[in-house]
BATIBA-817084 format. One line per 4 residues: number of its first residue (from 1); for each residue z, x, y negated of N, C-alpha, C. Coordinates in Angstrom, 2 decimals. Layout:
<nodes>
NUM	Z X Y Z X Y Z X Y | ...
</nodes>
This chain:
<nodes>
1	-21.71 -72.56 -49.60 -22.47 -71.87 -48.86 -22.18 -70.90 -47.63 | -22.86 -71.16 -46.67 -22.42 -70.33 -45.42 -22.40 -68.80 -45.58 | -21.30 -68.18 -45.12 -21.25 -66.76 -45.36 -21.75 -66.23 -43.80 | -22.35 -65.41 -44.00 -22.85 -64.46 -42.60 -21.73 -63.41 -42.40
5	-21.15 -63.59 -41.14 -20.42 -62.36 -40.67 -21.22 -61.39 -39.88 | -20.88 -60.21 -40.47 -21.49 -59.09 -39.92 -20.57 -58.45 -38.95 | -20.96 -58.26 -37.70 -20.23 -57.50 -36.55 -20.52 -55.91 -36.63 | -19.61 -55.09 -36.37 -19.81 -53.65 -36.28 -20.91 -53.47 -34.81
9	-21.59 -52.52 -34.96 -22.57 -51.98 -33.83 -21.77 -51.10 -33.18 | -21.86 -51.08 -31.92 -21.33 -50.10 -31.12 -21.77 -48.66 -31.40 | -20.90 -47.81 -31.39 -21.20 -46.64 -32.18 -21.33 -46.09 -33.27 | -21.50 -47.13 -34.13 -21.37 -46.94 -35.71 -19.87 -46.37 -36.20
13	-18.90 -47.28 -35.63 -17.73 -46.97 -36.07 -16.68 -46.11 -35.06 | -16.05 -45.26 -35.45 -15.19 -44.58 -34.95 -13.77 -44.89 -34.59 | -13.47 -45.91 -34.01 -12.34 -46.79 -34.11 -11.11 -45.81 -33.52 | -11.14 -45.18 -32.59 -10.35 -44.33 -32.00 -10.34 -42.93 -32.40
17	-11.13 -42.57 -33.17 -11.02 -41.11 -33.70 -11.34 -40.13 -32.81 | -12.19 -40.47 -31.85 -12.95 -39.63 -30.85 -13.49 -38.46 -31.34 | -13.88 -38.29 -32.57 -14.66 -37.47 -33.38 -13.76 -36.27 -34.06 | -12.54 -37.03 -34.17 -11.50 -35.73 -34.72 -10.92 -35.01 -33.63
21	-11.36 -33.68 -33.67 -10.68 -32.79 -32.46 -9.27 -32.78 -32.32 | -8.61 -32.77 -33.48 -7.20 -32.79 -33.51 -6.65 -33.92 -32.63 | -7.36 -35.26 -33.09 -6.74 -36.49 -32.41 -6.99 -36.57 -30.78 | -8.19 -36.04 -30.69 -8.73 -35.95 -29.19 -7.83 -35.08 -28.19
25	-7.25 -34.06 -28.87 -6.35 -32.89 -28.11 -5.17 -33.75 -28.06 | -4.67 -34.46 -28.89 -3.21 -35.07 -28.66 -3.50 -36.20 -27.49 | -4.75 -36.61 -27.25 -4.96 -37.62 -26.19 -5.15 -37.03 -24.92 | -4.98 -35.77 -24.66 -5.27 -34.88 -23.26 -4.04 -35.25 -22.40
29	-4.29 -35.49 -21.10 -3.15 -35.70 -20.37 -2.23 -34.74 -19.96 | -1.09 -34.90 -19.85 0.14 -34.01 -19.68 -0.27 -33.00 -18.47 | -0.06 -31.66 -18.88 -0.57 -30.80 -17.85 0.44 -31.00 -16.49 | 1.60 -30.88 -16.84 2.82 -30.78 -15.80 3.14 -32.37 -15.46
33	2.26 -33.04 -15.35 2.35 -34.58 -14.79 2.99 -34.42 -13.20 | 3.60 -35.19 -12.86 4.35 -35.63 -11.48 3.44 -35.73 -10.37 | 3.32 -34.95 -9.40 2.44 -35.35 -8.08 2.94 -36.07 -7.12 | 2.74 -37.09 -6.85 3.12 -38.00 -6.14 2.90 -37.75 -4.76
37	2.10 -36.77 -4.35 1.77 -36.34 -3.17 2.76 -35.51 -2.51 | 3.65 -34.99 -3.42 4.73 -34.06 -3.22 5.93 -34.63 -2.92 | 5.84 -36.12 -3.05 7.04 -37.20 -2.76 6.94 -37.96 -2.15 | 6.98 -37.83 -0.58 6.41 -38.84 0.28 7.47 -40.24 0.18
41	6.44 -41.26 0.44 6.93 -42.84 -0.23 6.94 -43.54 1.37 | 5.91 -43.40 1.95 5.76 -44.59 3.00 5.88 -43.50 4.34 | 6.75 -43.36 5.05 6.82 -42.54 6.32 7.02 -43.05 7.34 | 6.53 -42.45 8.46 6.73 -42.70 9.86 7.77 -41.74 10.42
45	8.15 -42.12 11.67 9.11 -41.05 12.22 8.59 -40.46 13.51 | 9.18 -40.47 14.58 9.04 -39.69 15.67 7.45 -39.79 16.49 | 7.16 -38.78 16.98 5.84 -39.03 17.90 6.06 -37.93 19.27 | 6.23 -38.64 20.14 6.31 -37.95 21.44 5.20 -37.98 22.46
49	5.41 -36.92 23.21 3.79 -36.80 24.34 4.34 -35.84 25.23 | 3.75 -36.08 26.64 4.04 -35.32 27.65 2.79 -35.39 28.36 | 2.42 -34.01 29.09 1.36 -34.09 30.32 1.99 -34.42 31.28 | 1.32 -35.31 32.11 1.41 -35.75 33.54 0.38 -35.27 34.43
53	0.55 -35.56 35.54 -0.38 -35.04 36.86 -1.61 -36.05 36.67 | -2.81 -35.65 35.69 -3.84 -36.34 35.70 -4.08 -36.54 34.06 | -3.29 -36.35 33.04 -3.76 -36.54 32.02 -2.39 -36.33 30.98 | -2.54 -36.97 29.77 -1.33 -36.96 28.77 -0.95 -38.37 28.49
57	0.22 -38.45 28.04 0.77 -40.00 27.50 1.67 -39.44 26.00 | 1.23 -40.10 25.29 1.84 -40.25 23.89 2.42 -41.38 23.74 | 3.75 -41.57 22.77 4.35 -42.65 22.27 4.75 -42.59 20.70 | 4.47 -43.70 20.02 5.34 -43.72 18.73 5.65 -45.32 18.48
61	6.84 -45.36 17.57 7.02 -46.57 17.23 6.17 -47.00 15.87 | 5.92 -48.26 15.60 5.30 -48.77 14.62 5.76 -49.08 13.23 | 6.91 -48.49 12.91 7.58 -48.74 11.75 7.22 -47.88 10.80 | 6.75 -48.10 9.51 6.52 -47.11 8.53 7.73 -47.51 7.24
65	8.43 -46.84 7.01 9.46 -47.08 5.87 9.27 -46.71 4.45 | 9.47 -47.54 3.65 9.19 -47.22 2.19 10.76 -46.80 1.55 | 10.62 -45.42 1.89 12.00 -44.88 1.30 12.85 -45.07 2.51 | 13.91 -45.70 2.58 14.84 -46.10 3.27 14.91 -47.52 3.77
69	13.87 -48.29 3.30 13.69 -49.75 3.57 12.73 -49.75 4.77 | 12.95 -50.50 5.66 12.06 -50.90 6.80 10.95 -51.84 6.37 | 10.08 -51.40 5.79 9.05 -52.02 5.04 8.04 -52.74 6.06 | 7.42 -51.77 6.63 5.90 -52.29 7.46 6.20 -51.90 8.78
73	6.12 -53.10 9.55 6.70 -53.27 10.91 5.57 -53.20 11.97 | 4.27 -52.96 11.62 3.16 -53.05 12.57 2.10 -52.11 12.12 | 2.61 -50.90 11.96 1.77 -49.74 11.66 1.16 -48.75 12.74 | -0.14 -48.91 12.91 -0.39 -48.05 14.12 -0.66 -46.58 13.54
77	0.34 -45.75 14.35 0.25 -44.38 13.98 -0.34 -43.31 14.89 | -1.39 -43.99 15.74 -2.31 -42.95 16.57 -3.56 -43.62 16.35 | -4.46 -42.55 16.35 -5.90 -42.90 16.00 -6.84 -41.87 17.13 | -7.74 -42.51 17.45 -8.98 -41.90 18.47 -9.88 -41.29 17.39
81	-10.20 -40.01 17.75 -11.10 -39.25 17.10 -12.36 -38.79 18.12 | -13.54 -39.42 18.25 -14.45 -38.85 19.20 -14.28 -39.33 20.81 | -14.66 -38.81 21.70 -14.52 -39.52 22.81 -13.45 -38.89 23.87 | -12.73 -37.81 23.16 -11.62 -37.21 23.93 -10.55 -36.95 23.27
85	-9.93 -37.46 22.12 -9.17 -36.76 21.42 -8.20 -38.01 20.74 | -6.92 -37.99 20.82 -6.20 -39.12 20.07 -5.15 -38.28 19.13 | -4.77 -38.51 18.01 -4.00 -38.18 17.06 -2.77 -38.88 16.74 | -1.30 -38.37 16.91 -0.32 -39.31 16.45 0.23 -38.62 15.39
89	0.43 -39.35 14.37 1.15 -38.49 13.02 2.46 -39.19 12.59 | 3.56 -38.42 12.32 4.58 -38.78 11.65 4.67 -38.38 10.28 | 5.51 -38.59 9.26 5.53 -38.42 7.99 4.53 -39.38 6.92 | 3.99 -38.78 5.98 3.61 -39.73 4.95 2.17 -40.37 5.26
93	2.27 -41.84 5.36 0.99 -42.75 6.03 -0.18 -42.34 5.25 | 0.02 -42.37 4.00 -1.26 -42.03 3.02 -2.15 -40.85 3.30 | -1.06 -39.73 3.63 -1.73 -38.51 4.00 -2.49 -38.41 5.27 | -1.89 -39.24 6.34 -2.59 -39.36 7.45 -3.83 -40.09 7.25
97	-3.92 -40.83 6.62 -5.15 -41.75 6.15 -6.12 -40.90 5.69 | -5.86 -40.00 4.65 -6.72 -38.94 4.20 -7.03 -38.01 5.42 | -6.57 -37.70 6.05 -6.93 -36.71 7.23 -7.63 -37.54 8.11 | -7.51 -38.83 8.25 -8.39 -39.71 9.17 -9.76 -39.67 8.78
101	-9.81 -40.13 7.39 -11.26 -39.97 6.90 -11.89 -38.81 7.04 | -11.24 -37.62 6.90 -12.04 -36.36 6.90 -12.34 -36.01 8.28 | -11.62 -36.54 9.25 -11.98 -36.38 10.77 -12.96 -37.11 11.30 | -12.92 -38.37 10.67 -14.07 -39.53 10.99 -15.40 -38.85 10.55
105	-15.39 -38.22 9.33 -16.45 -37.56 8.68 -16.98 -36.44 9.77 | -16.20 -35.62 10.09 -16.59 -34.79 11.07 -17.24 -35.27 12.15 | -16.46 -36.27 12.70 -17.12 -36.76 14.14 -18.46 -37.30 13.75 | -18.63 -38.11 12.79 -19.75 -38.45 12.26 -20.99 -37.71 12.06
109	-20.71 -36.62 11.58 -21.59 -35.23 11.23 -21.84 -34.63 12.73 | -20.94 -34.62 13.67 -21.19 -34.08 14.95 -22.15 -35.10 15.73 | -22.09 -36.32 15.59 -22.81 -37.39 16.18 -24.25 -37.25 15.59 | -24.41 -37.19 14.36 -25.69 -36.93 13.76 -26.56 -35.85 14.13
113	-25.77 -34.65 14.32 -26.52 -33.58 15.01 -27.18 -33.72 16.38 | -26.59 -34.33 17.04 -27.31 -34.96 18.59 -27.76 -33.68 19.40 | -26.94 -32.76 19.56 -27.17 -31.65 20.47 -26.75 -31.87 21.60 | -26.22 -32.81 22.33 -25.79 -33.08 23.52 -24.35 -32.63 23.80
117	-23.68 -32.16 23.04 -22.51 -31.72 23.04 -21.27 -32.67 22.14 | -20.20 -32.85 22.40 -19.19 -33.67 21.64 -18.01 -32.75 21.34 | -17.27 -33.27 20.14 -16.02 -32.26 19.67 -14.84 -32.43 20.99 | -14.65 -31.34 21.34 -13.46 -31.22 22.41 -12.05 -31.35 21.50
121	-10.89 -31.91 22.55 -9.57 -31.77 21.94 -9.31 -30.40 20.99 | -9.61 -29.48 21.50 -9.47 -28.23 21.41 -9.95 -27.71 20.10 | -11.12 -28.29 19.98 -12.00 -28.03 18.48 -11.35 -28.87 17.31 | -10.91 -29.97 17.70 -10.37 -30.86 16.54 -9.04 -30.48 16.16
125	-8.01 -29.97 17.29 -6.97 -29.42 17.06 -7.10 -28.20 16.11 | -7.92 -27.14 16.25 -7.95 -26.23 15.53 -8.67 -26.39 14.02 | -9.30 -27.34 13.94 -9.90 -28.07 12.76 -8.65 -28.62 12.03 | -7.73 -29.37 12.57 -6.67 -29.99 11.87 -5.72 -28.75 11.43
129	-5.68 -27.83 12.15 -4.65 -26.94 11.99 -5.23 -26.06 10.67 | -6.53 -26.00 10.60 -7.04 -25.24 9.45 -6.94 -26.11 8.30 | -7.20 -27.39 8.32 -7.11 -28.45 7.19 -5.70 -28.18 6.54 | -4.70 -28.35 7.38 -3.27 -28.32 7.18 -2.81 -27.03 6.45
133	-3.39 -26.06 6.99 -3.16 -24.41 6.39 -3.63 -24.53 4.95 | -5.16 -25.13 4.86 -5.59 -24.99 3.49 -4.83 -25.69 2.46 | -4.32 -26.91 2.80 -3.66 -27.73 1.73 -2.39 -27.05 1.61 | -1.87 -26.46 2.58 -0.43 -25.65 2.06 -0.59 -24.59 0.95
137	-1.72 -23.84 1.37 -2.11 -22.86 0.57 -2.52 -23.16 -1.03 | -3.01 -24.27 -1.09 -3.09 -24.93 -2.43 -1.93 -25.59 -3.01 | -0.65 -25.29 -2.17 0.66 -25.78 -2.64 0.62 -27.32 -2.89 | -0.20 -28.10 -2.01 -0.45 -29.41 -1.99 -0.59 -29.95 -0.58
141	0.62 -29.93 0.42 0.39 -29.96 1.70 0.33 -31.66 2.14 | -0.47 -31.63 2.93 -0.44 -33.35 3.84 1.16 -33.08 4.38 | 1.57 -34.31 4.06 3.01 -34.38 4.41 2.95 -34.95 6.01 | 2.84 -34.39 6.91 2.65 -34.87 8.16 2.94 -34.05 9.18
145	3.63 -34.34 10.50 3.59 -33.56 11.64 2.59 -34.27 12.62 | 1.73 -33.46 13.26 0.79 -34.12 13.69 0.70 -33.75 15.38 | 0.58 -34.69 16.30 0.40 -34.30 17.82 -1.07 -34.62 18.23 | -1.78 -33.70 18.79 -3.16 -33.67 19.31 -3.10 -33.86 20.47
149	-3.79 -34.88 21.27 -3.77 -34.80 22.57 -5.23 -35.28 23.05 | -5.65 -34.87 24.21 -6.88 -35.24 24.87 -7.12 -34.87 26.04 | -8.25 -35.22 26.74 -8.66 -35.15 28.06 -10.30 -34.74 28.22 | -10.47 -33.59 28.92 -12.11 -33.46 28.83 -12.27 -32.51 29.84
153	-13.29 -32.93 30.75 -13.70 -31.96 31.84 -12.46 -31.75 32.85 | -11.64 -32.59 33.19 -10.81 -32.56 34.13 -9.43 -31.71 33.58 | -9.48 -31.28 32.33 -8.26 -30.64 31.68 -7.62 -31.29 30.61 | -6.28 -31.41 30.63 -5.50 -32.04 29.49 -5.07 -31.08 28.51
157	-5.16 -31.70 27.17 -4.58 -30.95 26.10 -3.71 -31.42 25.36 | -2.82 -30.84 24.96 -1.48 -31.20 24.13 -1.13 -29.97 23.15 | -1.21 -30.60 21.91 -0.68 -29.65 20.68 0.02 -30.30 19.58 | 0.50 -29.43 18.83 1.26 -29.91 17.56 0.85 -29.09 16.50
161	0.74 -29.67 15.31 0.43 -29.18 14.03 1.55 -29.61 12.99 | 2.08 -28.81 12.05 3.02 -29.43 10.95 2.35 -29.31 9.80 | 3.13 -29.52 8.66 2.67 -29.68 7.47 2.15 -28.42 6.73 | 2.68 -27.32 7.36 2.11 -25.64 6.69 1.11 -25.44 7.74
165	0.59 -26.06 8.60 -0.34 -25.52 9.37 0.01 -24.70 10.74 | 1.23 -24.61 10.89 1.89 -23.88 11.94 1.43 -24.79 13.28 | 0.91 -24.27 14.30 0.51 -24.94 15.27 0.69 -24.24 16.71 | 0.75 -25.13 17.73 1.23 -24.49 19.21 0.97 -25.61 19.89
169	0.53 -25.17 21.53 0.31 -25.97 22.47 1.19 -25.93 23.41 | 1.71 -27.13 24.25 2.69 -27.13 25.12 2.52 -28.27 26.27 | 3.27 -28.35 27.21 3.13 -29.52 28.12 4.12 -30.68 27.58 | 4.95 -30.57 26.76 5.75 -31.40 25.98 5.99 -31.22 24.59
173	5.69 -32.23 23.58 5.40 -32.01 22.23 6.32 -33.11 21.70 | 7.18 -33.05 20.72 8.13 -34.10 20.05 7.94 -33.51 18.40 | 7.91 -34.65 17.78 8.22 -34.33 16.25 9.12 -35.28 15.57 | 9.72 -34.83 14.63 10.81 -35.58 13.71 12.03 -35.69 14.32
177	13.02 -36.84 14.72 14.10 -36.82 15.50 13.80 -36.59 16.91 | 12.61 -36.76 17.26 12.63 -36.77 18.68 12.28 -35.29 19.03 | 12.20 -34.54 18.32 12.52 -33.02 18.65 13.81 -32.54 18.84 | 14.77 -33.49 18.40 16.34 -33.11 18.52 16.81 -33.99 19.63
181	16.22 -35.30 19.98 16.78 -36.25 20.75 15.93 -36.40 21.99 | 14.92 -36.69 21.86 13.86 -36.82 23.17 13.56 -35.68 23.88 | 13.23 -34.66 23.12 12.73 -33.37 23.90 13.51 -32.93 24.98 | 14.81 -32.91 24.76 15.76 -32.48 25.89 15.47 -33.31 27.20
185	15.49 -34.70 26.90 15.36 -35.66 28.06 14.22 -35.48 28.80 | 12.97 -35.27 27.97 11.79 -34.91 28.51 11.60 -33.81 29.45 | 12.20 -32.86 28.78 12.17 -31.34 29.48 12.89 -31.53 30.83 | 13.99 -32.08 31.04 14.89 -32.52 31.93 14.01 -33.26 33.08
189	13.43 -34.15 32.56 12.69 -35.09 33.50 11.33 -34.50 34.02 | 10.85 -33.56 33.37 9.43 -32.69 33.95 10.30 -31.85 34.78 | 11.20 -31.05 34.78 11.94 -30.46 35.63 12.31 -31.07 37.03 | 12.72 -32.22 36.75 13.14 -32.90 37.83 11.92 -33.47 38.76
193	10.92 -33.72 38.04 9.52 -34.29 38.64 8.40 -33.83 38.13 | 8.24 -32.61 38.62 7.04 -31.84 37.85 5.71 -32.38 38.39 | 5.37 -33.31 39.40 4.11 -34.08 39.47 4.18 -35.38 38.99 | 4.73 -35.67 38.12 4.84 -37.00 37.36 3.31 -37.67 37.46
197	3.41 -38.98 37.92 2.27 -39.73 37.64 2.21 -40.64 36.33 | 1.16 -41.23 36.13 1.17 -42.06 35.04 2.21 -43.08 34.84 | 2.44 -43.93 35.61 3.75 -44.87 35.30 4.92 -44.25 35.15 | 5.27 -43.17 35.88 6.39 -42.37 35.48 6.41 -41.98 34.15
201	5.36 -41.36 33.74 5.11 -40.89 32.41 5.37 -41.95 31.28 | 4.73 -43.01 31.55 4.83 -44.19 30.70 6.49 -44.71 30.34 | 7.01 -44.70 31.58 8.44 -45.20 31.67 9.25 -43.97 30.89 | 9.08 -42.88 31.13 9.78 -41.89 30.33 9.82 -41.97 28.90
205	8.36 -42.33 28.38 7.99 -42.44 27.09 8.81 -43.64 26.54 | 8.63 -44.79 27.26 9.37 -45.90 26.69 10.98 -45.77 26.81 | 11.74 -44.95 27.59 13.09 -44.54 27.59 13.42 -43.82 26.50 | 12.48 -42.87 26.13 13.11 -41.88 25.19 12.65 -42.55 23.84
209	11.82 -43.58 23.59 11.73 -44.04 22.39 12.63 -45.31 22.21 | 13.39 -45.80 23.45 14.30 -46.70 23.25 15.48 -45.71 23.01 | 15.92 -44.53 23.39 17.01 -43.86 22.78 16.79 -43.37 21.28 | 15.70 -43.20 20.79 15.15 -42.93 19.41 15.94 -44.09 18.71
213	15.30 -45.21 19.28 15.56 -46.53 18.24 17.17 -46.62 18.13 | 17.93 -46.35 19.34 19.47 -46.49 19.18 19.82 -45.52 18.07 | 19.25 -44.02 17.87 19.77 -43.03 17.21 19.19 -42.87 15.87 | 18.06 -43.17 15.67 17.45 -42.90 14.59 17.14 -44.11 13.59
217	17.53 -44.21 12.43 17.58 -45.07 11.50 16.38 -45.82 11.13 | 15.21 -44.70 11.23 13.91 -44.90 10.65 12.81 -45.55 11.63 | 13.30 -45.79 13.02 12.71 -46.14 14.11 12.73 -47.61 14.38 | 11.80 -48.04 15.27 11.72 -49.54 15.60 11.73 -49.53 16.96
221	11.81 -50.97 17.55 11.67 -51.26 18.77 10.37 -51.62 19.33 | 9.49 -51.87 18.17 7.97 -52.16 18.53 7.16 -50.82 18.74 | 6.69 -50.64 19.78 5.97 -49.17 20.05 4.65 -49.35 20.52 | 4.02 -48.29 20.58 2.66 -48.19 21.00 2.55 -47.06 22.16
225	1.83 -47.04 23.27 1.47 -45.81 23.94 0.19 -45.61 24.15 | -0.16 -44.39 24.00 -1.62 -43.99 24.23 -1.60 -43.18 25.43 | -3.00 -43.07 26.13 -3.17 -42.57 27.50 -4.49 -41.70 27.27 | -4.68 -40.58 27.57 -5.84 -39.92 27.84 -5.88 -39.13 29.18
229	-6.92 -39.70 30.16 -7.13 -39.24 31.24 -8.40 -39.07 31.61 | -9.11 -38.97 32.86 -10.55 -39.16 33.46 -11.04 -40.50 32.94 | -10.35 -41.53 32.73 -10.75 -42.77 32.59 -10.99 -43.11 30.89 | -10.96 -41.83 30.09 -11.01 -42.05 28.91 -9.96 -42.19 28.01
233	-10.00 -42.74 26.60 -8.69 -42.72 25.82 -8.55 -44.37 25.93 | -7.09 -44.61 25.52 -6.58 -45.90 25.47 -5.23 -45.76 24.72 | -5.31 -46.81 23.86 -4.24 -47.17 23.02 -3.51 -48.71 23.08 | -2.41 -48.62 23.64 -2.12 -50.02 24.07 -1.80 -51.02 22.80
237	-1.47 -52.21 23.12 -1.10 -53.20 22.39 0.36 -53.09 21.91 | 0.72 -53.67 20.81 2.35 -53.29 20.66 3.14 -53.77 21.71 | 4.13 -52.96 22.05 5.14 -53.45 23.09 6.52 -53.52 22.55 | 7.13 -54.55 22.80 8.57 -54.73 22.20 9.70 -54.28 23.39
241	10.32 -53.08 23.10 11.28 -52.57 24.00 12.22 -53.50 24.44 | 12.97 -53.27 25.48 14.19 -54.00 25.56 15.48 -53.20 25.42 | 16.05 -53.80 24.37 17.19 -53.21 23.61 18.32 -54.00 23.66 | 18.86 -54.38 24.54 19.89 -55.44 24.56 21.27 -54.63 25.32
245	21.03 -53.50 25.73 22.46 -52.81 26.32 23.13 -52.24 25.15 | 23.68 -52.96 24.30 24.76 -52.53 23.36 26.26 -52.50 23.74 | 26.42 -52.67 25.03 28.03 -52.82 25.41 28.35 -51.43 25.73 | 29.62 -51.37 26.03 30.27 -50.00 26.25 31.39 -50.36 27.54
249	31.63 -49.13 28.25 32.87 -49.32 29.22 32.30 -49.96 30.31 | 33.31 -50.93 30.96 32.94 -51.49 31.91 31.82 -52.80 31.75 | 31.80 -53.36 30.57 30.58 -54.27 30.43 29.38 -53.66 30.44 | 29.15 -52.25 30.06 27.69 -51.84 30.20 27.52 -51.56 31.49
253	28.52 -50.97 32.35 28.31 -50.61 33.87 27.82 -51.91 34.65 | 28.42 -53.10 33.99 28.12 -54.42 34.90 26.76 -54.70 34.46 | 26.53 -54.82 33.19 25.13 -55.40 32.69 23.98 -54.63 33.51 | 24.06 -53.26 33.37 23.14 -52.36 33.93 22.91 -52.49 35.45
257	23.96 -53.11 36.13 23.83 -53.17 37.91 23.09 -54.40 37.98 | 23.05 -55.33 36.72 22.29 -56.70 37.04 21.02 -56.45 36.63 | 20.56 -55.36 36.14 19.22 -55.34 35.68 18.24 -55.16 37.01
</nodes>
């Protein structure tokens, strides 16, 4: 005779003892679980920027390191927000992606209001500073150093915000190793040529990023340069730096004279 197999009906049997409070309590998550956001994993290095006579230029390399491993070689670390602002980020990549989502929502909301005005670089800069400070107060900072630049109504804007919300505006801004290596070079160039044009500013950014490639183990020779001026915002395609001058002494002098 064929036997009929009865299958349990969902909800009748408490297989996992969820109705037992003591068992359920034992299944609660650990309170002091490790927070990965406090342990940066995929990080980018320096961001450098300078005002020139007619706008602002910013540059970054495109390497994001997985710990000390040069893992991701083509990551764009600058992004446009609205019609007048570009932000470049060093530090944890995922935190910058989270901040980018927040800022894109802000730009979308501003567009939906449709009141005839658009977010200025100064407004986005102050908003970013408040967001970073708010995360810091919660003990869960966004692990980034940010450079905010823009151009609106004939006025250039350049500022920096760090992971605890400290912010300031200046004519030359650098983060990471750039604040130690590139910043003195850029300040000297600005003193020697106070009316720097766009091409001179771009060349200065390239030269400083080349020096950082030589000195910073977390940097790359693949770079991007962004410009904010009266023509709008532009982020360049990837650029490969010429990094062939590794000679020393007389060989270096000879090679340099042939360039």
